N, C-alpha and C positions, 0 to 999 in steps of 0.2 A: 504493500499499500504506500502511495506516495505521500509525503508530509503535506499538510494543508497549506503551509507557507514554506515552500522549498528555499526561498531566498533567506529566510530566518534560520533555517537549519544550516544552510551553507555558512552564514556569517557566524553563527554560534560555533560551528565545528572549526572554522578558519581561526577565530580568535581564542579558542580554547588553548591553542598552543601559544604559550606566553612569548616565546621568541618571535613567532609570527606576529603577535599583537604589537610587540614593541616596534618591530620593523614597519608594520603598517601605520602606527601612530607617528613614527619618525618621518615617514614618506608623506603623510597627509596633513598633520597638524601644522599650523603656521609656527615659525621658529619662535616668535614672541610668546606664543601659548606654551611651547615646549620648555621655555626656561623656568616656568612656574612648577614644573613636575620633573621628578627623577624617574625616568622610564626604566631604568635598571632595577628599580625596586617595585615594579608593577606586580600586583597581586590580584587574581580574580576573586570576586566575592560570590557567595551563594545567590542563586537567582530564584530559588524556590522559597516561597514565603507562606506562612500560615496566618490568616486574618483572624479577627476576634471571634468569628463563627466557625473556626477550625476548617476553613475552607483553603484548599492549596491554591496559590496564585503563582504565576511566573513573572518576573520582572525582566526588564531589558538587562543586557550584559552590564555588570558593575565591576569596576576596578578600583583598587586602592593603591 
């Protein structure tokens, strides 16, 4: 079965590799923006969340 949003699955899989994510951000983020962050310390945060009614939610990709 194909994913409902194949582009979302592609991006999530691609950026799950932190080395690829770092390279992507270095190539796409403006230099002035990059000076505010140390991409060498990039860490992926969980994207599965539980709300107050105990329903599972999925957030966008989160990095710290």
